[in-house]
C-alpha positions as protocol buffer text, in pm:
chain_id: "A"
residue {
  index: 1
  type: MET
  ca { x: 12673 y: 6692 z: 4429 }
}
residue {
  index: 2
  type: THR
  ca { x: 12317 y: 6641 z: 4492 }
}
residue {
  index: 3
  type: GLU
  ca { x: 12199 y: 6621 z: 4863 }
}
residue {
  index: 4
  type: VAL
  ca { x: 12145 y: 6247 z: 4834 }
}
residue {
  index: 5
  type: GLN
  ca { x: 12497 y: 6199 z: 4669 }
}
residue {
  index: 6
  type: MET
  ca { x: 12658 y: 6404 z: 4935 }
}
residue {
  index: 7
  type: THR
  ca { x: 12477 y: 6215 z: 5211 }
}
residue {
  index: 8
  type: GLN
  ca { x: 12600 y: 5887 z: 5041 }
}
residue {
  index: 9
  type: ALA
  ca { x: 12957 y: 6018 z: 5013 }
}
residue {
  index: 10
  type: ALA
  ca { x: 12965 y: 6128 z: 5381 }
}
residue {
  index: 11
  type: ALA
  ca { x: 12849 y: 5824 z: 5522 }
}
residue {
  index: 12
  type: PRO
  ca { x: 13148 y: 5599 z: 5466 }
}
residue {
  index: 13
  type: GLU
  ca { x: 13376 y: 5882 z: 5566 }
}
residue {
  index: 14
  type: GLU
  ca { x: 13198 y: 5910 z: 5893 }
}
residue {
  index: 15
  type: GLY
  ca { x: 13249 y: 5532 z: 5920 }
}
residue {
  index: 16
  type: ARG
  ca { x: 13609 y: 5552 z: 5850 }
}
residue {
  index: 17
  type: ARG
  ca { x: 13659 y: 5820 z: 6125 }
}
residue {
  index: 18
  type: GLY
  ca { x: 13456 y: 5623 z: 6374 }
}
residue {
  index: 19
  type: ARG
  ca { x: 13653 y: 5319 z: 6312 }
}
residue {
  index: 20
  type: LYS
  ca { x: 14010 y: 5510 z: 6348 }
}
residue {
  index: 21
  type: LYS
  ca { x: 13896 y: 5660 z: 6658 }
}
residue {
  index: 22
  type: ARG
  ca { x: 13774 y: 5327 z: 6794 }
}
residue {
  index: 23
  type: GLU
  ca { x: 14118 y: 5162 z: 6687 }
}
residue {
  index: 24
  type: THR
  ca { x: 14315 y: 5462 z: 6851 }
}
residue {
  index: 25
  type: ARG
  ca { x: 14128 y: 5413 z: 7169 }
}
residue {
  index: 26
  type: GLU
  ca { x: 14182 y: 5056 z: 7170 }
}
residue {
  index: 27
  type: ARG
  ca { x: 14536 y: 5085 z: 7105 }
}
residue {
  index: 28
  type: LEU
  ca { x: 14606 y: 5332 z: 7368 }
}
residue {
  index: 29
  type: ALA
  ca { x: 14430 y: 5116 z: 7628 }
}
residue {
  index: 30
  type: HIS
  ca { x: 14620 y: 4810 z: 7519 }
}
residue {
  index: 31
  type: VAL
  ca { x: 14947 y: 4982 z: 7520 }
}
residue {
  index: 32
  type: ALA
  ca { x: 14872 y: 5144 z: 7866 }
}
residue {
  index: 33
  type: THR
  ca { x: 14761 y: 4829 z: 8038 }
}
residue {
  index: 34
  type: LEU
  ca { x: 15059 y: 4629 z: 7913 }
}
residue {
  index: 35
  type: MET
  ca { x: 15280 y: 4900 z: 8054 }
}
residue {
  index: 36
  type: PHE
  ca { x: 15075 y: 4918 z: 8402 }
}
residue {
  index: 37
  type: ILE
  ca { x: 15083 y: 4534 z: 8431 }
}
residue {
  index: 38
  type: GLU
  ca { x: 15460 y: 4543 z: 8395 }
}
residue {
  index: 39
  type: ARG
  ca { x: 15549 y: 4839 z: 8616 }
}
residue {
  index: 40
  type: GLY
  ca { x: 15244 y: 4921 z: 8815 }
}
residue {
  index: 41
  type: PHE
  ca { x: 14977 y: 5176 z: 8751 }
}
residue {
  index: 42
  type: GLU
  ca { x: 15128 y: 5450 z: 8972 }
}
residue {
  index: 43
  type: ASN
  ca { x: 15461 y: 5418 z: 8814 }
}
residue {
  index: 44
  type: VAL
  ca { x: 15366 y: 5483 z: 8459 }
}
residue {
  index: 45
  type: THR
  ca { x: 15279 y: 5850 z: 8340 }
}
residue {
  index: 46
  type: ILE
  ca { x: 15063 y: 5984 z: 8078 }
}
residue {
  index: 47
  type: THR
  ca { x: 15377 y: 6127 z: 7881 }
}
residue {
  index: 48
  type: GLU
  ca { x: 15536 y: 5765 z: 7887 }
}
residue {
  index: 49
  type: ILE
  ca { x: 15212 y: 5603 z: 7742 }
}
residue {
  index: 50
  type: ALA
  ca { x: 15186 y: 5872 z: 7484 }
}
residue {
  index: 51
  type: GLU
  ca { x: 15560 y: 5811 z: 7356 }
}
residue {
  index: 52
  type: ALA
  ca { x: 15495 y: 5424 z: 7370 }
}
residue {
  index: 53
  type: ALA
  ca { x: 15185 y: 5477 z: 7154 }
}
residue {
  index: 54
  type: ASP
  ca { x: 15356 y: 5729 z: 6949 }
}
residue {
  index: 55
  type: VAL
  ca { x: 15091 y: 5995 z: 7001 }
}
residue {
  index: 56
  type: SER
  ca { x: 15086 y: 6315 z: 7185 }
}
residue {
  index: 57
  type: LYS
  ca { x: 15007 y: 6357 z: 7550 }
}
residue {
  index: 58
  type: MET
  ca { x: 14697 y: 6555 z: 7440 }
}
residue {
  index: 59
  type: THR
  ca { x: 14558 y: 6270 z: 7261 }
}
residue {
  index: 60
  type: VAL
  ca { x: 14597 y: 6015 z: 7530 }
}
residue {
  index: 61
  type: SER
  ca { x: 14410 y: 6272 z: 7764 }
}
residue {
  index: 62
  type: ASN
  ca { x: 14132 y: 6359 z: 7509 }
}
residue {
  index: 63
  type: TYR
  ca { x: 14059 y: 5993 z: 7459 }
}
residue {
  index: 64
  type: PHE
  ca { x: 14107 y: 5928 z: 7856 }
}
residue {
  index: 65
  type: PRO
  ca { x: 14046 y: 6220 z: 8055 }
}
residue {
  index: 66
  type: LEU
  ca { x: 14090 y: 5996 z: 8350 }
}
residue {
  index: 67
  type: LYS
  ca { x: 14424 y: 5770 z: 8364 }
}
residue {
  index: 68
  type: GLU
  ca { x: 14222 y: 5501 z: 8535 }
}
residue {
  index: 69
  type: ASP
  ca { x: 13988 y: 5448 z: 8254 }
}
residue {
  index: 70
  type: LEU
  ca { x: 14292 y: 5337 z: 8034 }
}
residue {
  index: 71
  type: VAL
  ca { x: 14263 y: 5027 z: 8233 }
}
residue {
  index: 72
  type: PHE
  ca { x: 13868 y: 5028 z: 8249 }
}
residue {
  index: 73
  type: ASP
  ca { x: 13829 y: 5151 z: 7887 }
}
residue {
  index: 74
  type: ALA
  ca { x: 13506 y: 4927 z: 7852 }
}
residue {
  index: 75
  type: HIS
  ca { x: 13342 y: 5091 z: 8167 }
}
residue {
  index: 76
  type: GLU
  ca { x: 13039 y: 5195 z: 8003 }
}
residue {
  index: 77
  type: GLY
  ca { x: 12948 y: 4852 z: 7905 }
}
residue {
  index: 78
  type: VAL
  ca { x: 13035 y: 4734 z: 8272 }
}
residue {
  index: 79
  type: VAL
  ca { x: 12824 y: 5017 z: 8425 }
}
residue {
  index: 80
  type: ASP
  ca { x: 12528 y: 4914 z: 8210 }
}
residue {
  index: 81
  type: SER
  ca { x: 12582 y: 4514 z: 8241 }
}
residue {
  index: 82
  type: LEU
  ca { x: 12340 y: 4459 z: 8497 }
}
residue {
  index: 83
  type: ALA
  ca { x: 12085 y: 4685 z: 8382 }
}
residue {
  index: 84
  type: ARG
  ca { x: 12089 y: 4510 z: 8028 }
}
residue {
  index: 85
  type: VAL
  ca { x: 12035 y: 4172 z: 8176 }
}
residue {
  index: 86
  type: VAL
  ca { x: 11716 y: 4318 z: 8335 }
}
residue {
  index: 87
  type: ARG
  ca { x: 11604 y: 4481 z: 8000 }
}
residue {
  index: 88
  type: GLU
  ca { x: 11673 y: 4169 z: 7790 }
}
residue {
  index: 89
  type: ARG
  ca { x: 11528 y: 3915 z: 8043 }
}
residue {
  index: 90
  type: ALA
  ca { x: 11286 y: 3658 z: 7894 }
}
residue {
  index: 91
  type: VAL
  ca { x: 10903 y: 3675 z: 7919 }
}
residue {
  index: 92
  type: GLY
  ca { x: 10806 y: 3565 z: 8272 }
}
residue {
  index: 93
  type: GLU
  ca { x: 11157 y: 3548 z: 8408 }
}
residue {
  index: 94
  type: SER
  ca { x: 11232 y: 3740 z: 8712 }
}
residue {
  index: 95
  type: ALA
  ca { x: 11506 y: 4008 z: 8747 }
}
residue {
  index: 96
  type: LEU
  ca { x: 11709 y: 3784 z: 9002 }
}
residue {
  index: 97
  type: HIS
  ca { x: 11646 y: 3466 z: 8797 }
}
residue {
  index: 98
  type: ALA
  ca { x: 11780 y: 3655 z: 8482 }
}
residue {
  index: 99
  type: LEU
  ca { x: 12107 y: 3784 z: 8663 }
}
residue {
  index: 100
  type: HIS
  ca { x: 12160 y: 3450 z: 8800 }
}
residue {
  index: 101
  type: ARG
  ca { x: 12114 y: 3282 z: 8473 }
}
residue {
  index: 102
  type: VAL
  ca { x: 12345 y: 3527 z: 8280 }
}
residue {
  index: 103
  type: PHE
  ca { x: 12604 y: 3526 z: 8531 }
}
residue {
  index: 104
  type: VAL
  ca { x: 12659 y: 3151 z: 8529 }
}
residue {
  index: 105
  type: SER
  ca { x: 12627 y: 3122 z: 8184 }
}
residue {
  index: 106
  type: SER
  ca { x: 12902 y: 3383 z: 8114 }
}
residue {
  index: 107
  type: LEU
  ca { x: 13168 y: 3207 z: 8323 }
}
residue {
  index: 108
  type: ASP
  ca { x: 13361 y: 3055 z: 8051 }
}
residue {
  index: 109
  type: ARG
  ca { x: 13482 y: 3368 z: 7945 }
}
residue {
  index: 110
  type: PRO
  ca { x: 13567 y: 3737 z: 8018 }
}
residue {
  index: 111
  type: HIS
  ca { x: 13252 y: 3925 z: 8038 }
}
residue {
  index: 112
  type: PRO
  ca { x: 13108 y: 4257 z: 8159 }
}
residue {
  index: 113
  type: VAL
  ca { x: 12888 y: 4087 z: 8440 }
}
residue {
  index: 114
  type: ASN
  ca { x: 13150 y: 3820 z: 8585 }
}
residue {
  index: 115
  type: GLY
  ca { x: 13480 y: 4014 z: 8635 }
}
residue {
  index: 116
  type: ARG
  ca { x: 13698 y: 3734 z: 8484 }
}
residue {
  index: 117
  type: CYS
  ca { x: 14027 y: 3847 z: 8340 }
}
residue {
  index: 118
  type: THR
  ca { x: 14394 y: 3742 z: 8312 }
}
residue {
  index: 119
  type: PRO
  ca { x: 14610 y: 3698 z: 8632 }
}
residue {
  index: 120
  type: GLY
  ca { x: 14806 y: 4011 z: 8544 }
}
residue {
  index: 121
  type: PHE
  ca { x: 14533 y: 4226 z: 8503 }
}
residue {
  index: 122
  type: ALA
  ca { x: 14379 y: 4115 z: 8825 }
}
residue {
  index: 123
  type: ARG
  ca { x: 14675 y: 4173 z: 9008 }
}
residue {
  index: 124
  type: LEU
  ca { x: 14716 y: 4506 z: 8852 }
}
residue {
  index: 125
  type: VAL
  ca { x: 14371 y: 4629 z: 9004 }
}
residue {
  index: 126
  type: HIS
  ca { x: 14439 y: 4468 z: 9315 }
}
residue {
  index: 127
  type: ASP
  ca { x: 14755 y: 4629 z: 9386 }
}
residue {
  index: 128
  type: SER
  ca { x: 14658 y: 4978 z: 9298 }
}
residue {
  index: 129
  type: PRO
  ca { x: 14444 y: 5199 z: 9556 }
}
residue {
  index: 130
  type: ARG
  ca { x: 14330 y: 5436 z: 9270 }
}
residue {
  index: 131
  type: LEU
  ca { x: 14217 y: 5147 z: 9040 }
}
residue {
  index: 132
  type: ARG
  ca { x: 14034 y: 4970 z: 9331 }
}
residue {
  index: 133
  type: ALA
  ca { x: 13857 y: 5313 z: 9416 }
}
residue {
  index: 134
  type: ARG
  ca { x: 13768 y: 5358 z: 9046 }
}
residue {
  index: 135
  type: GLU
  ca { x: 13611 y: 5019 z: 9051 }
}
residue {
  index: 136
  type: ARG
  ca { x: 13391 y: 5119 z: 9352 }
}
residue {
  index: 137
  type: GLU
  ca { x: 13271 y: 5416 z: 9172 }
}
residue {
  index: 138
  type: MET
  ca { x: 13195 y: 5179 z: 8874 }
}
residue {
  index: 139
  type: ASP
  ca { x: 12996 y: 4943 z: 9128 }
}
residue {
  index: 140
  type: GLU
  ca { x: 12796 y: 5226 z: 9260 }
}
residue {
  index: 141
  type: GLN
  ca { x: 12724 y: 5340 z: 8912 }
}
residue {
  index: 142
  type: ARG
  ca { x: 12610 y: 4997 z: 8826 }
}
residue {
  index: 143
  type: GLU
  ca { x: 12397 y: 4960 z: 9107 }
}
residue {
  index: 144
  type: ALA
  ca { x: 12222 y: 5304 z: 9015 }
}
residue {
  index: 145
  type: ALA
  ca { x: 12172 y: 5194 z: 8679 }
}
residue {
  index: 146
  type: LEU
  ca { x: 12019 y: 4860 z: 8761 }
}
residue {
  index: 147
  type: ALA
  ca { x: 11800 y: 5059 z: 9044 }
}
residue {
  index: 148
  type: ALA
  ca { x: 11680 y: 5255 z: 8707 }
}
residue {
  index: 149
  type: ALA
  ca { x: 11603 y: 4970 z: 8500 }
}
residue {
  index: 150
  type: LEU
  ca { x: 11411 y: 4810 z: 8773 }
}
residue {
  index: 151
  type: ALA
  ca { x: 11195 y: 5128 z: 8846 }
}
residue {
  index: 152
  type: ASP
  ca { x: 11147 y: 5147 z: 8472 }
}
residue {
  index: 153
  type: ALA
  ca { x: 11050 y: 4773 z: 8425 }
}
residue {
  index: 154
  type: THR
  ca { x: 10807 y: 4794 z: 8731 }
}
residue {
  index: 155
  type: GLN
  ca { x: 10675 y: 5137 z: 8647 }
}
residue {
  index: 156
  type: THR
  ca { x: 10747 y: 5287 z: 8969 }
}
residue {
  index: 157
  type: GLY
  ca { x: 10853 y: 5658 z: 9037 }
}
residue {
  index: 158
  type: PRO
  ca { x: 11198 y: 5785 z: 9183 }
}
residue {
  index: 159
  type: GLU
  ca { x: 11041 y: 5825 z: 9521 }
}
residue {
  index: 160
  type: ASP
  ca { x: 10973 y: 5458 z: 9553 }
}
residue {
  index: 161
  type: PRO
  ca { x: 11247 y: 5271 z: 9756 }
}
residue {
  index: 162
  type: VAL
  ca { x: 11176 y: 4933 z: 9633 }
}
residue {
  index: 163
  type: PRO
  ca { x: 11375 y: 4926 z: 9300 }
}
residue {
  index: 164
  type: HIS
  ca { x: 11690 y: 5078 z: 9490 }
}
residue {
  index: 165
  type: LEU
  ca { x: 11646 y: 4829 z: 9785 }
}
residue {
  index: 166
  type: SER
  ca { x: 11621 y: 4532 z: 9535 }
}
residue {
  index: 167
  type: ALA
  ca { x: 11917 y: 4685 z: 9328 }
}
residue {
  index: 168
  type: ALA
  ca { x: 12140 y: 4708 z: 9631 }
}
residue {
  index: 169
  type: GLN
  ca { x: 12067 y: 4343 z: 9707 }
}
residue {
  index: 170
  type: LEU
  ca { x: 12120 y: 4221 z: 9358 }
}
residue {
  index: 171
  type: ALA
  ca { x: 12452 y: 4463 z: 9288 }
}
residue {
  index: 172
  type: GLY
  ca { x: 12566 y: 4329 z: 9643 }
}
residue {
  index: 173
  type: VAL
  ca { x: 12553 y: 3958 z: 9546 }
}
residue {
  index: 174
  type: HIS
  ca { x: 12720 y: 4068 z: 9213 }
}
residue {
  index: 175
  type: ARG
  ca { x: 13008 y: 4234 z: 9383 }
}
residue {
  index: 176
  type: VAL
  ca { x: 13076 y: 3949 z: 9614 }
}
residue {
  index: 177
  type: LEU
  ca { x: 13086 y: 3703 z: 9323 }
}
residue {
  index: 178
  type: CYS
  ca { x: 13298 y: 3927 z: 9107 }
}
residue {
  index: 179
  type: ARG
  ca { x: 13546 y: 3965 z: 9412 }
}
residue {
  index: 180
  type: ARG
  ca { x: 13578 y: 3595 z: 9442 }
}
residue {
  index: 181
  type: VAL
  ca { x: 13616 y: 3552 z: 9060 }
}
residue {
  index: 182
  type: ARG
  ca { x: 13899 y: 3810 z: 9070 }
}
residue {
  index: 183
  type: ALA
  ca { x: 14099 y: 3639 z: 9353 }
}
residue {
  index: 184
  type: LEU
  ca { x: 14079 y: 3321 z: 9151 }
}
residue {
  index: 185
  type: CYS
  ca { x: 14195 y: 3493 z: 8871 }
}
residue {
  index: 186
  type: ARG
  ca { x: 14492 y: 3656 z: 9043 }
}
residue {
  index: 187
  type: ALA
  ca { x: 14600 y: 3300 z: 9161 }
}
residue {
  index: 188
  type: ALA
  ca { x: 14572 y: 3171 z: 8801 }
}
residue {
  index: 189
  type: ALA
  ca { x: 14314 y: 2920 z: 8881 }
}
residue {
  index: 190
  type: PRO
  ca { x: 14209 y: 2683 z: 8607 }
}
residue {
  index: 191
  type: ALA
  ca { x: 13914 y: 2781 z: 8428 }
}
residue {
  index: 192
  type: ALA
  ca { x: 13737 y: 2449 z: 8513 }
}
residue {
  index: 193
  type: GLN
  ca { x: 13807 y: 2545 z: 8910 }
}
residue {
  index: 194
  type: VAL
  ca { x: 13671 y: 2887 z: 8842 }
}
residue {
  index: 195
  type: ARG
  ca { x: 13341 y: 2772 z: 8675 }
}
residue {
  index: 196
  type: ALA
  ca { x: 13270 y: 2500 z: 8943 }
}
residue {
  index: 197
  type: GLU
  ca { x: 13342 y: 2731 z: 9249 }
}
residue {
  index: 198
  type: ILE
  ca { x: 13177 y: 3039 z: 9134 }
}
residue {
  index: 199
  type: THR
  ca { x: 12868 y: 2827 z: 9000 }
}
residue {
  index: 200
  type: GLU
  ca { x: 12827 y: 2686 z: 9359 }
}
residue {
  index: 201
  type: LEU
  ca { x: 12865 y: 3027 z: 9524 }
}
residue {
  index: 202
  type: ALA
  ca { x: 12626 y: 3172 z: 9286 }
}
residue {
  index: 203
  type: GLY
  ca { x: 12365 y: 2940 z: 9359 }
}
residue {
  index: 204
  type: THR
  ca { x: 12401 y: 3004 z: 9719 }
}
residue {
  index: 205
  type: ALA
  ca { x: 12415 y: 3365 z: 9694 }
}
residue {
  index: 206
  type: PHE
  ca { x: 12112 y: 3428 z: 9453 }
}
residue {
  index: 207
  type: GLY
  ca { x: 11927 y: 3156 z: 9672 }
}
residue {
  index: 208
  type: LEU
  ca { x: 11956 y: 3354 z: 9965 }
}
residue {
  index: 209
  type: LEU
  ca { x: 11756 y: 3641 z: 9776 }
}
residue {
  index: 210
  type: GLU
  ca { x: 11505 y: 3391 z: 9638 }
}
residue {
  index: 211
  type: PRO
  ca { x: 11233 y: 3442 z: 9914 }
}
residue {
  index: 212
  type: VAL
  ca { x: 11224 y: 3801 z: 9895 }
}
residue {
  index: 213
  type: LEU
  ca { x: 11310 y: 3864 z: 9525 }
}
residue {
  index: 214
  type: GLY
  ca { x: 11250 y: 3544 z: 9319 }
}
residue {
  index: 215
  type: ASP
  ca { x: 10908 y: 3678 z: 9197 }
}
residue {
  index: 216
  type: TYR
  ca { x: 11017 y: 4043 z: 9181 }
}
residue {
  index: 217
  type: CYS
  ca { x: 10995 y: 4218 z: 8836 }
}
residue {
  index: 218
  type: PRO
  ca { x: 10889 y: 3929 z: 8606 }
}
residue {
  index: 219
  type: ARG
  ca { x: 10886 y: 4038 z: 8245 }
}
residue {
  index: 220
  type: GLU
  ca { x: 10525 y: 4042 z: 8120 }
}
residue {
  index: 221
  type: ARG
  ca { x: 10585 y: 4094 z: 7736 }
}
């Protein structure tokens, strides 16, 4: 084969491998989460998950070094969610206004920025100290990622406290809103109730920050 032919032949193979890895990861997370919801996070072992998924224990550990990440398998997207909103905000839109807009517009469906989930999943996380601790770690990582995005957008150095102070306030509002969303999900509240209550609460919460951060970090181009 020529070099070009080899490259063309290898690309589909790499695509298939990537797809199989993704499908295996999704299947493991799905099987594990169902078991956790049924029996509780602490009551299910990695060995039991491997048997249920018909893979080796090592396979589970290779895909998910942390047992908690079988539940939070999309944690990378969650950690990046607020920073992504800032990066993708409209020209002239401030960070606060973008975060408020995206949060409210996402409420009709589960989304990395809003915490919506099934009642079973919400109860699973609420009832497990280890999962709550992992979620707090993710919250800290999300705030740090938001601070980095704000610093990049305002072209400030790592020693400047303003992006960190701003991120702490914006991420704090986000945490409060998500916790309330989760509480409503645990109670199996109707979707219309979730949207109405959280939309009003978001208006109040982001409104409190408006005098300080309403004009902070507008996108110039």
